[in-house]
N, C-alpha and C positions, 0 to 999 in steps of 0.2 A: 678343168673339167676332165673326167676320165674317158668320155666317149666323144667321137667325132661329131655327132649330131644329137640334137635334143629330141628325145623320144616323147611322144604323148604319154601322159599318165595312164596306167591301167590299174584298176582296183580289184582286189580279191576280197571275198568275204567267206566266212565259214558257214556251212549249213547248220551247224549246231547239233544239239542232242535230240532233235525231234525224232519220235519213234513211229509216227504214222504217215502213210502215204499222202493223205490229204494235207496234213500240216506241212510236210516237206514241199509239196507242190506250191502251197501258198507262200512259203518262205522263198522259193525260187522265183515266183512271179513278182514278189515284193522286191527282191534283189534286182531283177531285170528292170523294173520300173524306176528304181532308185539310181540307175546308172552304173551298177556294179558290172564289171566285165566278166569275172569268173567266179562261180560259186563252187567252193571246194569242200571235200569231205576228208576227214582224217582217217587214219587206219590204225586202230588199236583194238585189243581184245578186252574191251570194256563195254559198258552199257551204251552202245551206239549202233546205228545201222551199218552194215557192211558197205564198203565204198562202191563196189560195182553195181549192185541193184539200186543204191541210192542215186548214183549218177544217172541211171536210166530214167528214174522218176523225174529228176530235175530237167533232163533233156526233153522229156515228153511234155512237161508243163510249160515250156518256154520256147521262144523263137530265136532270140539273139544271144542269150546268155551262154557263155562257154562253161564247160564242166571240167572239173579237175580234182586232183587229190593233193593233199598237203600233210604228209606225203605217204605213198605206199611203202610198207616195210618189205624190202626185197626178199628177206629170208622167209617170209610166210607163204610164198608161192613160187612155183617153177616158172621161169620166164616164158617158156614156150606156151604154157597154158594161159598165163597172164596176157600174152600177146593176142590170143584169140578173143579173150574178154575185151581187151582195149580196142582192138580193131572193130569188133562188133559195136562197141559204144560209139566209135567215130562214125560208123555207117549209120547207126540209128539216130545220131544227133546231127547228121548231115555235115560232118566235119567240124565239130565244136569241141573236141577233146584236147586237154592238155595233161601230160603225164608227169605228175610229180612223184619222184621215187627216191628213196634213201636207203642207207645201209642198215638201218635198225639201230636203236639206241636204248630202248627201255628194257633193261635187264630183267625186271620182275615178270614181264610178259613172257619172256623166253623161259624163265624158270618154271612158270605156271604150267607150261605145256611140254616141259621136258626137252626143249630145244636148246642145244648148246649155245651159250652166249660167248662167241669166240672173240679173240682180240680184234681191235678196230682195223688193223691192217688186213686181216683175213676177210672181214665183212666188207670192207671197201673194195678189195680185189674181186670178191664174188659179185658185188654190185656192178663193177666194170664189165665182167663177163656177161652178166644178165642184160645190161644195156646193149651189148653186142648181139646177143640172141634176139632181143626185142627188135632191134633195127634190122637184123637179118630176116626175121619173120615178116616184117613189114615190106620187105623188098619184093620186086616183081618176079624173081626167079627162085627156084629151090636153093637152099644153102646148107652148108655143113659148118660145124664149129667144134673144135676140140680144145677145151681148157682144163684147168685144174678142178673146176667145180661143175661144169656143164659140158655135155657132149651131144651134139646135134648132127644127124646124118640125113642128108638129102631131104630136108623138110621143106615142103611147099605150103607154108602156113596160109590158111584161109579163115575168114575173109581178109581182104586187104583194106587198110584204112583209106578213107577218101583223101585226107591231107597227104600230100606228097612232098618229100620222100617218106615222111612219117609225121604224126602229130608232134608238136613241140615238146621237148623234154625239159622239165623243171627239176634241176638237181642242185642241192644246196648242202651247206654244212658250215661248221666253224673251224675245222682243222685243215691243215695243209693238204693231207692226202685226198680228202673228199673234195675240197675246192679245186685241186688240180684236176681231178676227174671231171668235175663240173665244167671247168674251163675248156677241157678237151672235148667233151661229149655233149654238153648241155646246150640248149637254146635259151633257157632262162636260168639264171644262177641265183639261188637263194642264199643270202648272207645271214648266217645263224650264229648265235653264241655257242661257244664250246660248253661241254658238260663237265662239271667238276668230277674228278676221279672218284669212283666208288659211290656216286650219287646219281640222281636224275635231275639235279639242279643246274641251272645255267651259271657259268662263271662270270661274275660281274665285270671282271677285267677284260672280258672279250666283247663287251657291248659298246665300248667307247669309239669315238671317231678314229682315234689312232689305231685301234685294233682292227677296225673295218678297213682302213686304208691298207694295212698289212695284208688282209685277206684279198683285197682287190689286186694287190701286187702278185699274189700267188695265182689268181685267176688269169691275170694278164699274161704272166709268164707261160702258163699252160695253153692259153688260147692263141697266142701269137697274133697273126694277121686277122683272125676272125673275132678278136676281142670287141671291136666296134659293132659287130653284129649281135652281140649278146644283150639280152635284157636283164637288168639287175633288180633283185627283189629284197625288200626288208619287211620285217613283221614285228609286232610288239612282243616283248619278252620280259620276264621278271616282274612285270607289273601289268595289271589290266589298263586299258585305255581310260584316261581320266580327263573329262572335259571340265575345265575350271578356270575361273578368273584369277586364281591364286596358285599359279603353277609352281613358283619357288617354294611355297609352303608345302605343297603336296610332294614335291621332289625331295625336300628335306626329310619328310617323314619316311619316304621310300629309302633314302640313303641310310637312315638309322636302322630300318628293318633289314636291309641287305647286310649291313655290317654285323648285326646281331646274328643273322642266319648263316653267313658265310665267312665272316672274319675279314672281309675285304671292304675297304672304304672307298667310295667314289664321291666326288664333290657334286653339289647341286648343278653346277654348270655342265659337268661331264654327263650327268643323267639327262638334263634337258637337251643337250646336243646329240645324244645317242640316237642312232638309227633305229633302236629297238625300244625306245621309251616315248610313248605318245601321251604327253601330259601338257595341257594348256587350253586356252580358249580356242574357239573355232578359227579366229584370225591368226592366232599363234601357230596352230597346227597347219593351216594353209601355208603360212610362211615357212614353216619347218619343212614341209614336203617339197616346196619349191627350192629350198636351200639344199636338201638332200640330192635333188636332181641336178642342180647346178654344180655342187661341189664334188659329188661322188658318182653321178650318173645313175642314181637309183630312181627308176620311173615306175616300177611295179610295187605297189604297196598293199599289204594285208591290213584291212581295217576292222578286224574282229567280225561281228555279225553284220548283216545288212542294216541293222538299226543303230549301230554304234556311232557312226560319223556321217550321217546322211547329208548334212549341209556342206561338210568338207568335200565329199564326193561330188556333190552337185556343182560346187564352184570350180573343181579342177578336172572333172572327167573329160577326157579327150583333148585337153589343152596341152 
């Protein structure tokens, strides 16, 4: 096992594409009642609610449910301005915020607004500086920062978040540079597929158990002694969640689709074992999540919407 102690499961769900306040509040209350731990909002320039006001609605509608992003695109906001928004949300939610943030990956969104889509090394370096600015803003004293991308001078950012020293940071990715940053600076590390060069598609070769173990080695190397303190997350990718009594048949169809779409072939067993493929009966998915925790230390699981895996969540929540 990768971690020194077994962590209780925590389940994340997506708020989805609801566009009205009443509907979003109802989704949030349903998630809370179902045992979901964190309801998250994505961050894209598409037909969806902006994450900051959406999280405020979710917090106002619930008592226990934590709020988060999956994940903020760092390049869309200055981190000092974002820090004020996030600290305000932590205050308004009485300390229920989790900060999911990434380097940005969806090139068409950048092109649509005339924002340069710079090389991944530049975007990851800028994210690293942004996290330093966010943490500095959340600190108790004024701070200054001078980097290649951001310069802060004697800023005493207000308000301060309730959670100390700061709300937990969720940082994830599929490549070594981003996972090294996650291991060094994150509290929750998201294990993600890599993106195929020149596309917005996940690389099937990066969703296997073997690829995930390699990613964990990168995280462990960067985290050092704090590795056992990290929470590890996995989420479904390249396929929607499929609850079925015919898992191998469904996985075989998926394998053929992936091979046609990407040119890379995975076996049925590789797909069913993958931390990013959730196909099977309720019993099989319960066993899979237990296996991911036992074998890889993954205890944070994204389960789609609050309505996708309610029985699985009910059986495992808090255990």
